[in-house]
VEXDREN-2710 file (C-alpha; in Angstrom, 1 decimal):
% VEXDREN-2710
k/r/px/py/pz
1/MET/-54.0/-17.0/63.4
2/PRO/-50.7/-15.1/63.0
3/PRO/-47.6/-17.2/62.2
4/GLU/-45.9/-16.5/65.5
5/ALA/-48.8/-18.0/67.5
6/GLY/-48.0/-21.5/66.3
7/LEU/-44.4/-21.4/67.6
8/SER/-43.3/-22.9/70.8
9/SER/-41.9/-21.0/73.7
10/ALA/-38.5/-22.5/73.0
11/ALA/-38.6/-20.9/69.5
12/VAL/-39.6/-17.6/71.0
13/ALA/-36.8/-17.9/73.6
14/ARG/-34.3/-18.6/70.9
15/THR/-35.5/-15.7/68.9
16/TRP/-35.3/-13.0/71.6
17/GLY/-32.2/-14.5/73.2
18/GLY/-33.6/-16.0/76.4
19/ALA/-33.5/-19.6/77.8
20/PRO/-36.4/-22.0/77.4
21/GLY/-38.9/-21.5/80.2
22/SER/-37.7/-18.0/81.0
23/ALA/-40.0/-14.9/80.9
24/ALA/-41.2/-13.5/77.7
25/PRO/-40.1/-10.1/76.6
26/GLN/-42.0/-7.1/78.0
27/CYS/-43.5/-4.0/76.4
28/GLY/-41.2/-2.5/73.8
29/GLU/-39.4/-5.8/73.2
30/THR/-42.6/-7.5/72.0
31/SER/-42.7/-5.7/68.6
32/GLN/-39.0/-6.6/67.9
33/VAL/-39.7/-10.3/68.7
34/ILE/-42.7/-10.4/66.5
35/ALA/-40.8/-8.8/63.6
36/ALA/-38.0/-11.4/64.1
37/LEU/-40.6/-14.2/64.2
38/ARG/-42.1/-13.1/60.9
39/PHE/-38.7/-12.9/59.3
40/THR/-37.8/-16.5/60.3
41/ALA/-41.3/-17.8/59.5
42/ARG/-41.1/-16.8/55.8
43/PRO/-40.6/-19.7/53.4
44/GLY/-36.9/-20.1/52.4
45/ARG/-35.6/-17.9/55.3
46/THR/-33.2/-19.5/57.7
47/GLY/-32.5/-16.5/59.8
48/VAL/-28.9/-16.4/58.6
49/ARG/-27.9/-13.5/56.3
50/ARG/-26.2/-14.7/53.2
51/PRO/-22.9/-13.2/52.3
52/GLN/-23.2/-10.7/49.4
53/SER/-21.2/-11.2/46.3
54/HIS/-19.2/-8.2/45.1
55/GLY/-19.4/-9.3/41.5
56/ALA/-21.6/-7.7/38.8
57/PHE/-25.1/-9.2/38.2
58/SER/-27.4/-9.3/35.3
59/ARG/-31.0/-10.5/35.0
60/HIS/-29.9/-14.0/34.3
61/GLY/-27.1/-14.3/36.8
62/PRO/-23.6/-13.0/37.5
63/VAL/-21.7/-11.5/34.6
64/SER/-18.4/-13.1/33.9
65/GLY/-15.3/-11.1/34.5
66/THR/-13.9/-12.3/31.2
67/MET/-16.8/-10.8/29.4
68/ILE/-16.2/-7.4/31.0
69/LYS/-12.5/-7.5/30.2
70/ALA/-13.4/-8.5/26.6
71/SER/-15.8/-5.5/26.3
72/VAL/-13.3/-3.1/27.7
73/GLY/-10.6/-4.4/25.3
74/LEU/-13.0/-4.0/22.4
75/LEU/-13.8/-0.4/23.3
76/ARG/-10.1/0.4/23.6
77/ARG/-9.5/-1.0/20.1
78/LEU/-12.3/1.0/18.6
79/ARG/-11.3/4.2/20.3
80/PRO/-9.1/5.3/17.4
81/LEU/-12.2/5.1/15.1
82/ALA/-14.2/7.6/17.2
83/LEU/-13.2/10.7/15.1
84/VAL/-13.8/8.9/11.8
85/THR/-17.2/7.7/13.1
86/GLY/-18.1/11.2/14.2
87/LEU/-17.1/12.7/10.8
88/LEU/-19.2/10.1/8.9
89/LEU/-22.2/10.9/11.1
90/VAL/-21.8/14.6/10.4
91/TRP/-21.4/13.9/6.7
92/GLN/-24.5/11.7/6.6
93/PHE/-26.5/14.4/8.4
94/ILE/-25.4/17.2/6.0
95/SER/-26.0/15.2/2.9
96/ALA/-29.2/13.4/3.9
97/VAL/-30.9/16.0/6.0
98/TRP/-29.5/19.5/5.6
99/LEU/-28.7/19.7/1.9
100/PRO/-32.1/18.5/0.7
101/ARG/-33.7/21.3/2.7
102/VAL/-31.4/23.9/1.1
103/ASP/-31.4/22.6/-2.5
104/ALA/-32.2/19.1/-3.6
105/ASN/-29.7/19.3/-6.4
106/LEU/-26.8/19.8/-4.0
107/VAL/-27.2/16.1/-2.9
108/THR/-25.9/15.1/-6.3
109/LEU/-22.6/17.0/-5.6
110/LEU/-22.2/15.5/-2.2
111/PRO/-23.9/12.2/-1.8
112/PRO/-24.3/10.7/1.7
113/PRO/-22.0/7.9/2.9
114/SER/-24.9/5.4/2.5
115/ALA/-25.1/6.2/-1.2
116/VAL/-21.3/5.8/-1.5
117/VAL/-21.4/2.4/0.2
118/ARG/-24.2/1.2/-2.2
119/ALA/-22.1/2.4/-5.2
120/ALA/-19.0/0.6/-3.8
121/TRP/-21.1/-2.6/-3.3
122/ASP/-22.4/-2.5/-6.9
123/LEU/-19.0/-1.9/-8.3
124/SER/-17.5/-4.7/-6.3
125/ILE/-20.3/-7.2/-7.3
126/SER/-19.9/-6.3/-10.9
127/GLY/-16.1/-6.7/-10.7
128/GLU/-15.4/-3.2/-12.0
129/LEU/-13.8/-1.9/-8.8
130/PRO/-11.5/-4.9/-8.2
131/GLY/-10.4/-4.7/-11.9
132/HIS/-9.4/-1.1/-11.7
133/LEU/-7.7/-1.6/-8.4
134/TRP/-5.6/-4.4/-9.7
135/ALA/-4.6/-2.4/-12.8
136/SER/-3.4/0.4/-10.6
137/LEU/-1.5/-2.0/-8.2
138/ARG/0.1/-3.8/-11.1
139/ARG/1.5/-0.5/-12.5
140/GLU/2.7/0.5/-9.0
141/LEU/4.5/-2.7/-8.4
142/THR/6.1/-2.8/-11.8
143/ALA/7.4/0.8/-11.4
144/PHE/8.6/-0.1/-7.9
145/VAL/10.8/-2.9/-9.2
146/PHE/12.6/-0.5/-11.6
147/ALA/12.8/2.2/-8.9
148/LEU/14.8/-0.1/-6.7
149/ALA/17.8/0.8/-8.9
150/ALA/18.0/3.9/-6.6
151/VAL/19.3/1.7/-3.7
152/PRO/22.7/0.9/-5.3
153/LEU/23.0/4.3/-6.8
154/GLY/22.3/5.9/-3.4
155/ILE/24.9/3.7/-1.7
156/ALA/27.5/4.7/-4.3
157/MET/26.7/8.4/-3.9
158/GLY/26.9/8.1/-0.1
159/TRP/30.1/6.1/-0.1
160/TRP/32.2/7.5/-2.9
161/LYS/32.6/11.2/-3.0
162/GLY/33.5/11.2/-6.7
163/VAL/30.2/9.6/-7.6
164/HIS/28.3/12.0/-5.5
165/ASP/30.0/15.0/-7.0
166/GLN/29.2/13.8/-10.6
167/VAL/25.6/12.6/-10.1
168/ASN/24.3/14.9/-7.4
169/PRO/23.9/18.1/-9.6
170/LEU/21.8/16.1/-12.1
171/ILE/19.7/14.5/-9.4
172/GLU/19.1/17.9/-7.7
173/THR/18.0/19.4/-11.0
174/LEU/15.5/16.6/-11.9
175/ARG/14.2/16.0/-8.4
176/PRO/12.2/19.2/-7.9
177/ILE/10.3/18.6/-11.2
178/PRO/6.9/17.1/-10.2
179/PRO/6.0/13.8/-11.9
180/ILE/2.8/15.4/-13.2
181/ALA/4.9/17.8/-15.3
182/TRP/6.3/14.8/-17.2
183/ILE/2.9/13.6/-18.3
184/PRO/2.8/15.5/-21.7
185/LEU/6.2/14.3/-22.7
186/SER/5.5/10.7/-21.4
187/ILE/2.4/10.5/-23.6
188/LEU/4.5/11.6/-26.6
189/TRP/7.2/9.1/-25.8
190/PHE/5.2/6.1/-24.7
191/GLY/1.7/6.8/-25.8
192/ILE/-1.4/6.2/-23.6
193/GLY/-0.9/2.9/-21.8
194/ASP/0.9/1.1/-19.0
195/ALA/4.4/2.2/-20.0
196/GLN/3.5/5.9/-19.7
197/ASN/1.8/5.4/-16.3
198/GLN/4.8/3.3/-15.0
199/PHE/7.2/6.0/-16.1
200/ILE/5.3/8.6/-14.0
201/ILE/5.2/6.3/-11.0
202/PHE/8.9/5.5/-11.4
203/LEU/9.7/9.2/-11.1
204/GLY/7.6/9.4/-7.9
205/ILE/9.2/6.4/-6.2
206/PHE/12.8/6.8/-7.4
207/PHE/13.9/10.1/-5.8
208/PRO/12.7/9.4/-2.2
209/ILE/14.5/6.0/-2.2
210/LEU/17.6/7.6/-3.6
211/ILE/17.8/10.5/-1.2
212/ASN/17.1/8.4/1.9
213/THR/19.6/5.7/0.9
214/MET/22.3/8.3/0.3
215/VAL/21.6/10.0/3.6
216/GLY/21.5/6.7/5.4
217/VAL/25.0/5.8/4.1
218/ARG/26.5/9.2/4.9
219/ASP/25.1/9.2/8.5
220/ILE/26.7/5.9/9.5
221/PRO/29.0/6.4/12.6
222/THR/32.6/6.6/11.6
223/ASN/33.6/4.4/14.5
224/LEU/31.8/1.4/12.8
225/ILE/33.8/1.9/9.6
226/ARG/37.1/2.2/11.5
227/ALA/36.4/-0.8/13.7
228/ALA/35.7/-2.9/10.6
229/ARG/38.9/-1.8/8.9
230/CYS/40.9/-2.5/12.1
231/LEU/39.6/-6.0/12.0
232/GLY/40.9/-6.4/8.4
233/ALA/37.5/-6.2/6.6
234/SER/37.8/-5.5/2.9
235/GLN/35.9/-2.8/1.0
236/TRP/33.3/-5.3/-0.1
237/HIS/32.8/-6.7/3.3
238/ILE/32.4/-3.2/4.8
239/LEU/29.7/-2.3/2.3
240/SER/27.8/-5.6/2.7
241/ARG/28.3/-6.3/6.4
242/VAL/28.4/-2.7/7.9
243/VAL/27.1/-0.1/5.5
244/LEU/24.0/-1.9/4.1
245/PRO/22.7/-3.1/7.5
246/ALA/23.3/0.3/9.1
247/ALA/21.6/2.2/6.3
248/ALA/18.7/-0.3/6.0
249/PRO/16.3/1.6/8.2
250/GLN/16.7/4.7/6.2
251/VAL/16.3/2.7/3.0
252/LEU/13.0/1.3/4.2
253/THR/11.9/4.8/5.1
254/GLY/12.6/5.9/1.6
255/ILE/10.7/2.9/0.2
256/ARG/7.7/3.9/2.5
257/VAL/7.8/7.5/1.3
258/GLY/8.4/6.5/-2.3
259/PHE/5.3/4.2/-2.3
260/GLY/3.2/7.1/-1.2
261/PHE/4.5/9.5/-3.8
262/GLY/4.3/6.8/-6.5
263/TRP/0.7/6.1/-5.6
264/MET/-0.3/9.8/-5.9
265/ALA/1.6/10.1/-9.1
266/LEU/-0.1/7.0/-10.5
267/VAL/-3.6/8.5/-10.0
268/ALA/-2.5/11.7/-11.6
269/ALA/-1.2/9.8/-14.6
270/GLU/-4.3/7.7/-14.9
271/LEU/-6.5/10.7/-14.9
272/VAL/-5.2/11.8/-18.3
273/GLY/-3.4/8.9/-19.9
274/ALA/-5.0/5.5/-19.1
275/SER/-7.9/3.3/-20.1
276/SER/-8.1/1.5/-16.7
277/GLY/-7.2/2.1/-13.1
278/LEU/-8.7/4.1/-10.2
279/GLY/-7.7/7.4/-11.8
280/PHE/-9.6/6.4/-15.0
281/LEU/-12.6/5.3/-12.9
282/ILE/-12.7/8.7/-11.2
283/ASN/-12.4/10.7/-14.5
284/ASP/-15.0/8.5/-16.2
285/ALA/-17.5/8.9/-13.3
286/ARG/-16.9/12.7/-13.4
287/SER/-18.0/12.9/-17.0
288/VAL/-21.4/11.4/-16.2
289/LEU/-21.8/13.3/-12.9
290/ARG/-21.6/10.1/-10.7
291/THR/-20.1/11.7/-7.7
292/ASP/-20.8/8.7/-5.6
293/ILE/-18.5/6.6/-7.9
294/VAL/-15.9/9.5/-7.7
295/LEU/-15.9/9.2/-3.9
296/VAL/-15.7/5.4/-4.1
297/GLY/-12.5/5.8/-6.2
298/MET/-11.0/8.4/-3.9
299/LEU/-11.7/6.3/-0.8
300/THR/-10.3/3.2/-2.4
301/ILE/-7.1/5.2/-3.2
302/GLY/-6.8/6.3/0.4
303/LEU/-7.5/2.9/2.0
304/THR/-5.2/1.2/-0.4
305/GLY/-2.4/3.6/0.4
306/PHE/-3.0/3.1/4.1
307/VAL/-2.8/-0.7/3.7
308/ILE/0.4/-0.4/1.7
309/ASP/2.0/1.8/4.3
310/CYS/1.0/-0.6/7.1
311/LEU/2.4/-3.6/5.2
312/VAL/5.7/-1.7/4.6
313/ARG/6.0/-0.8/8.3
314/ARG/5.2/-4.4/9.4
315/LEU/7.8/-5.7/6.9
316/ALA/10.4/-3.2/8.3
317/ARG/9.7/-4.3/11.9
318/ARG/10.2/-7.9/10.9
319/LEU/13.3/-7.4/8.9
320/LEU/14.9/-4.9/11.3
321/PRO/13.6/-5.6/14.8
322/TRP/16.6/-3.9/16.4
323/SER/15.9/-0.6/14.8
324/LEU/13.9/2.0/16.7
325/ALA/13.1/4.1/13.6
326/VAL/11.0/1.4/11.8
327/GLY/8.7/1.1/14.8
328/GLN/7.3/4.6/14.3
END
Protein backbone atom coordinates (compact mmCIF):
# COMPACT_ATOMS: atom_id res chain seq x y z
CA MET A 1 0.00 0.00 0.00
CA PRO A 2 1.43 3.42 -0.91
CA PRO A 3 2.45 5.64 2.01
CA GLU A 4 -0.22 8.22 1.28
CA ALA A 5 -3.01 5.69 1.66
CA GLY A 6 -2.49 5.38 5.40
CA LEU A 7 -2.91 9.09 6.05
CA SER A 8 -6.11 10.62 7.35
CA SER A 9 -8.24 13.09 5.48
CA ALA A 10 -7.10 15.78 7.89
CA ALA A 11 -3.50 15.16 6.87
CA VAL A 12 -4.50 15.30 3.23
CA ALA A 13 -6.37 18.53 3.81
CA ARG A 14 -3.43 20.07 5.60
CA THR A 15 -1.17 19.05 2.76
CA TRP A 16 -3.20 20.48 -0.12
CA GLY A 17 -4.41 23.51 1.87
CA GLY A 18 -8.10 22.64 2.48
CA ALA A 19 -10.05 22.31 5.72
CA PRO A 20 -10.84 18.93 7.32
CA GLY A 21 -13.89 17.37 5.74
CA SER A 22 -13.67 19.49 2.59
CA ALA A 23 -13.50 18.03 -0.89
CA ALA A 24 -10.33 16.41 -2.07
CA PRO A 25 -8.34 17.92 -4.94
CA GLN A 26 -9.47 17.15 -8.44
CA CYS A 27 -7.66 15.96 -11.57
CA GLY A 28 -4.36 17.80 -12.03
CA GLU A 29 -4.06 18.68 -8.36
CA THR A 30 -3.90 15.00 -7.38
CA SER A 31 -0.33 14.46 -8.59
CA GLN A 32 0.85 17.53 -6.67
CA VAL A 33 -0.78 16.29 -3.48
CA ILE A 34 0.73 12.82 -3.86
CA ALA A 35 4.19 14.30 -4.39
CA ALA A 36 3.77 16.45 -1.27
CA LEU A 37 2.58 13.44 0.73
CA ARG A 38 5.60 11.40 -0.32
CA PHE A 39 7.92 14.27 0.66
CA THR A 40 6.40 14.55 4.16
CA ALA A 41 6.17 10.79 4.65
CA ARG A 42 9.95 10.25 4.26
CA PRO A 43 11.79 9.55 7.55
CA GLY A 44 13.38 12.66 9.01
CA ARG A 45 11.37 15.06 6.83
CA THR A 46 9.19 17.59 8.62
CA GLY A 47 7.98 19.43 5.60
CA VAL A 48 9.87 22.56 6.64
CA ARG A 49 12.84 23.58 4.53
CA ARG A 50 15.96 24.17 6.58
CA PRO A 51 17.85 27.40 6.08
CA GLN A 52 20.99 26.92 4.02
CA SER A 53 24.30 27.93 5.48
CA HIS A 54 26.48 30.18 3.39
CA GLY A 55 29.70 28.86 4.88
CA ALA A 56 32.11 26.43 3.20
CA PHE A 57 31.64 22.70 3.76
CA SER A 58 33.94 19.73 3.69
CA ARG A 59 33.27 16.00 3.92
CA HIS A 60 33.45 16.12 7.70
CA GLY A 61 31.52 19.33 8.30
CA PRO A 62 31.83 23.07 7.89
CA VAL A 63 35.32 24.47 7.33
CA SER A 64 36.34 27.06 9.89
CA GLY A 65 36.84 30.60 8.66
CA THR A 66 40.04 30.77 10.73
CA MET A 67 41.50 27.89 8.73
CA ILE A 68 40.69 29.62 5.46
CA LYS A 69 42.28 32.87 6.64
CA ALA A 70 45.36 30.98 7.83
CA SER A 71 45.71 29.25 4.45
CA VAL A 72 45.38 32.53 2.58
CA GLY A 73 47.95 34.16 4.86
CA LEU A 74 50.37 31.29 4.31
CA LEU A 75 50.01 31.56 0.55
CA ARG A 76 50.69 35.29 0.71
CA ARG A 77 53.86 34.69 2.72
CA LEU A 78 55.05 32.05 0.28
CA ARG A 79 54.34 34.20 -2.77
CA PRO A 80 57.85 35.76 -2.87
CA LEU A 81 59.29 32.22 -3.16
CA ALA A 82 57.39 31.44 -6.35
CA LEU A 83 60.22 32.52 -8.68
CA VAL A 84 62.88 30.67 -6.65
CA THR A 85 60.76 27.51 -6.61
CA GLY A 86 60.24 27.71 -10.36
CA LEU A 87 63.96 28.14 -11.01
CA LEU A 88 64.78 25.17 -8.78
CA LEU A 89 62.29 23.01 -10.66
CA VAL A 90 63.79 24.05 -14.00
CA TRP A 91 67.28 23.37 -12.66
CA GLN A 92 66.21 19.93 -11.41
CA PHE A 93 64.66 19.07 -14.78
CA ILE A 94 67.72 20.18 -16.76
CA SER A 95 70.23 18.34 -14.54
CA ALA A 96 68.24 15.19 -13.86
CA VAL A 97 66.35 14.69 -17.14
CA TRP A 98 67.75 16.69 -20.04
CA LEU A 99 71.53 16.59 -19.48
CA PRO A 100 71.72 12.78 -19.04
CA ARG A 101 70.07 12.38 -22.44
CA VAL A 102 72.56 14.76 -24.07
CA ASP A 103 75.73 13.59 -22.29
CA ALA A 104 75.94 11.79 -18.96
CA ASN A 105 79.24 13.50 -18.14
CA LEU A 106 77.57 16.90 -18.15
CA VAL A 107 75.70 16.01 -14.94
CA THR A 108 79.03 16.19 -13.12
CA LEU A 109 79.43 19.81 -14.19
CA LEU A 110 75.90 20.80 -13.15
CA PRO A 111 74.50 18.51 -10.46
CA PRO A 112 70.78 18.72 -9.67
CA PRO A 113 69.51 20.52 -6.54
CA SER A 114 68.79 17.16 -4.90
CA ALA A 115 72.49 16.25 -5.11
CA VAL A 116 73.47 19.67 -3.73
CA VAL A 117 71.10 19.20 -0.79
CA ARG A 118 72.60 15.77 -0.06
CA ALA A 119 76.12 17.21 -0.16
CA ALA A 120 75.11 20.06 2.15
CA TRP A 121 73.57 17.57 4.57
CA ASP A 122 76.69 15.40 4.61
CA LEU A 123 78.96 18.42 5.17
CA SER A 124 76.72 19.69 7.96
CA ILE A 125 76.59 16.32 9.73
CA SER A 126 80.36 15.96 9.56
CA GLY A 127 80.82 19.51 10.92
CA GLU A 128 82.93 20.60 7.95
CA LEU A 129 80.50 23.19 6.61
CA PRO A 130 79.80 24.88 9.99
CA GLY A 131 83.55 24.99 10.67
CA HIS A 132 84.34 26.75 7.40
CA LEU A 133 81.37 29.09 7.83
CA TRP A 134 82.50 30.11 11.32
CA ALA A 135 86.07 30.72 10.08
CA SER A 136 84.76 33.11 7.42
CA LEU A 137 82.40 34.89 9.81
CA ARG A 138 85.16 35.33 12.39
CA ARG A 139 87.41 37.01 9.84
CA GLU A 140 84.55 39.22 8.64
CA LEU A 141 83.64 40.41 12.14
CA THR A 142 87.26 41.05 13.12
CA ALA A 143 87.87 43.15 10.03
CA PHE A 144 84.59 45.00 10.61
CA VAL A 145 85.71 46.10 14.08
CA PHE A 146 88.86 47.66 12.60
CA ALA A 147 86.89 49.19 9.70
CA LEU A 148 84.68 51.11 12.15
CA ALA A 149 87.57 53.60 12.30
CA ALA A 150 86.03 54.98 9.10
CA VAL A 151 83.15 56.51 11.11
CA PRO A 152 85.15 59.15 13.06
CA LEU A 153 87.35 59.79 10.03
CA GLY A 154 84.28 60.30 7.84
CA ILE A 155 82.75 62.68 10.41
CA ALA A 156 85.98 64.68 10.50
CA MET A 157 86.18 64.84 6.70
CA GLY A 158 82.58 65.93 6.43
CA TRP A 159 82.73 68.50 9.23
CA TRP A 160 86.15 70.14 8.86
CA LYS A 161 87.13 71.34 5.40
CA GLY A 162 90.84 71.24 6.19
CA VAL A 163 90.72 67.53 7.04
CA HIS A 164 88.75 66.84 3.88
CA ASP A 165 91.23 68.69 1.69
CA GLN A 166 94.17 66.78 3.14
CA VAL A 167 92.72 63.25 3.28
CA ASN A 168 90.36 63.15 0.32
CA PRO A 169 93.03 62.95 -2.44
CA LEU A 170 94.60 59.94 -0.73
CA ILE A 171 91.23 58.27 -0.21
CA GLU A 172 90.13 58.82 -3.79
CA THR A 173 93.42 57.35 -5.01
CA LEU A 174 93.18 54.16 -2.94
CA ARG A 175 89.42 53.64 -3.16
CA PRO A 176 89.26 52.60 -6.86
CA ILE A 177 91.83 49.84 -6.30
CA PRO A 178 89.87 46.59 -5.84
CA PRO A 179 90.71 44.57 -2.72
CA ILE A 180 91.63 41.60 -4.90
CA ALA A 181 94.56 43.59 -6.33
CA TRP A 182 96.04 43.77 -2.82
CA ILE A 183 96.16 39.97 -2.42
CA PRO A 184 99.74 39.45 -3.74
CA LEU A 185 101.17 42.19 -1.51
CA SER A 186 99.10 41.07 1.48
CA ILE A 187 100.48 37.54 1.17
CA LEU A 188 104.02 38.96 1.14
CA TRP A 189 103.29 41.23 4.10
CA PHE A 190 101.21 38.94 6.33
CA GLY A 191 101.70 35.47 4.89
CA ILE A 192 98.86 33.01 4.37
CA GLY A 193 96.49 33.18 7.31
CA ASP A 194 93.85 35.18 9.10
CA ALA A 195 95.78 38.47 9.10
CA GLN A 196 96.05 38.49 5.32
CA ASN A 197 92.35 37.68 4.90
CA GLN A 198 91.29 40.29 7.44
CA PHE A 199 93.34 42.95 5.66
CA ILE A 200 91.53 42.23 2.37
CA ILE A 201 88.15 42.31 4.13
CA PHE A 202 89.10 45.56 5.89
CA LEU A 203 89.69 47.23 2.53
CA GLY A 204 86.31 46.05 1.29
CA ILE A 205 84.42 47.38 4.34
CA PHE A 206 86.37 50.55 5.11
CA PHE A 207 85.72 52.72 2.04
CA PRO A 208 81.91 52.30 1.80
CA ILE A 209 81.54 53.25 5.48
CA LEU A 210 83.91 56.21 5.09
CA ILE A 211 82.23 57.66 1.99
CA ASN A 212 78.69 57.24 3.32
CA THR A 213 79.60 58.78 6.68
CA MET A 214 81.24 61.78 5.03
CA VAL A 215 78.28 62.32 2.69
CA GLY A 216 75.84 61.96 5.59
CA VAL A 217 77.60 64.68 7.57
CA ARG A 218 77.87 67.07 4.64
CA ASP A 219 74.19 66.64 3.72
CA ILE A 220 72.89 67.70 7.15
CA PRO A 221 70.50 70.69 6.75
CA THR A 222 72.22 73.94 7.66
CA ASN A 223 69.18 75.07 9.67
CA LEU A 224 69.79 72.31 12.24
CA ILE A 225 73.36 73.51 12.81
CA ARG A 226 72.28 77.17 13.05
CA ALA A 227 69.48 76.34 15.46
CA ALA A 228 71.87 74.45 17.74
CA ARG A 229 74.37 77.34 17.71
CA CYS A 230 71.62 79.86 18.45
CA LEU A 231 70.70 77.81 21.51
CA GLY A 232 74.28 78.04 22.76
CA ALA A 233 75.44 74.50 21.91
CA SER A 234 79.17 73.95 21.90
CA GLN A 235 81.09 72.32 19.06
CA TRP A 236 81.17 68.98 20.89
CA HIS A 237 77.44 69.10 21.64
CA ILE A 238 76.66 69.89 18.00
CA LEU A 239 78.72 66.92 16.83
CA SER A 240 77.28 64.50 19.40
CA ARG A 241 73.65 65.74 19.58
CA VAL A 242 73.02 66.96 16.03
CA VAL A 243 75.59 65.73 13.52
CA LEU A 244 75.90 62.11 14.61
CA PRO A 245 72.13 61.39 14.92
CA ALA A 246 71.42 63.16 11.63
CA ALA A 247 74.15 61.21 9.80
CA ALA A 248 73.33 57.88 11.47
CA PRO A 249 71.03 56.58 8.68
CA GLN A 250 73.75 57.19 6.11
CA VAL A 251 76.34 55.57 8.37
CA LEU A 252 74.21 52.44 8.71
CA THR A 253 73.76 52.39 4.94
CA GLY A 254 77.54 52.43 4.60
CA ILE A 255 77.82 49.57 7.10
CA ARG A 256 75.26 47.58 5.13
CA VAL A 257 77.08 48.14 1.84
CA GLY A 258 80.46 47.57 3.48
CA PHE A 259 79.41 44.21 4.87
CA GLY A 260 78.47 43.10 1.37
CA PHE A 261 81.74 44.23 -0.18
CA GLY A 262 83.71 42.73 2.69
CA TRP A 263 81.95 39.39 2.31
CA MET A 264 82.79 39.28 -1.40
CA ALA A 265 86.39 40.28 -0.73
CA LEU A 266 86.66 37.62 1.96
CA VAL A 267 85.77 34.81 -0.43
CA ALA A 268 88.24 36.12 -3.01
CA ALA A 269 91.00 36.22 -0.37
CA GLU A 270 90.20 32.72 0.89
CA LEU A 271 90.35 31.29 -2.61
CA VAL A 272 94.10 31.93 -2.84
CA GLY A 273 95.36 32.60 0.67
CA ALA A 274 93.62 30.57 3.37
CA SER A 275 93.53 27.09 4.83
CA SER A 276 89.92 27.31 6.00
CA GLY A 277 86.74 29.18 5.20
CA LEU A 278 84.09 29.00 2.50
CA GLY A 279 86.44 30.22 -0.21
CA PHE A 280 88.93 27.50 0.70
CA LEU A 281 86.10 24.92 0.67
CA ILE A 282 85.12 25.96 -2.87
CA ASN A 283 88.70 25.88 -4.15
CA ASP A 284 89.42 22.54 -2.53
CA ALA A 285 86.25 20.99 -3.99
CA ARG A 286 87.14 22.33 -7.44
CA SER A 287 90.45 20.47 -7.39
CA VAL A 288 88.66 17.12 -6.97
CA LEU A 289 85.77 17.99 -9.35
CA ARG A 290 83.12 17.99 -6.60
CA THR A 291 80.85 20.54 -8.20
CA ASP A 292 78.08 19.73 -5.74
CA ILE A 293 80.31 20.91 -2.87
CA VAL A 294 81.29 23.97 -4.92
CA LEU A 295 77.62 24.86 -5.26
CA VAL A 296 77.08 24.23 -1.54
CA GLY A 297 79.82 26.74 -0.74
CA MET A 298 78.42 29.29 -3.20
CA LEU A 299 74.87 28.97 -1.86
CA THR A 300 76.13 29.22 1.72
CA ILE A 301 77.93 32.45 0.84
CA GLY A 302 74.79 33.88 -0.74
CA LEU A 303 72.43 32.84 2.07
CA THR A 304 74.83 34.09 4.75
CA GLY A 305 75.15 37.44 3.01
CA PHE A 306 71.37 37.67 2.78
CA VAL A 307 70.99 36.93 6.50
CA ILE A 308 73.64 39.52 7.41
CA ASP A 309 71.87 42.15 5.30
CA CYS A 310 68.52 41.36 6.97
CA LEU A 311 70.08 41.63 10.42
CA VAL A 312 71.67 44.99 9.61
CA ARG A 313 68.37 46.35 8.30
CA ARG A 314 66.48 45.10 11.35
CA LEU A 315 69.06 46.68 13.65
CA ALA A 316 68.78 49.95 11.72
CA ARG A 317 64.98 49.98 12.06
CA ARG A 318 65.26 49.37 15.78
CA LEU A 319 67.94 51.99 16.42
CA LEU A 320 66.50 54.60 14.05
CA PRO A 321 62.71 54.11 13.93
CA TRP A 322 62.22 57.73 12.87
CA SER A 323 64.26 57.37 9.68
CA LEU A 324 62.53 56.50 6.43
CA ALA A 325 65.79 55.50 4.73
CA VAL A 326 66.48 52.49 6.96
CA GLY A 327 63.08 50.95 6.24
CA GLN A 328 63.97 50.26 2.61
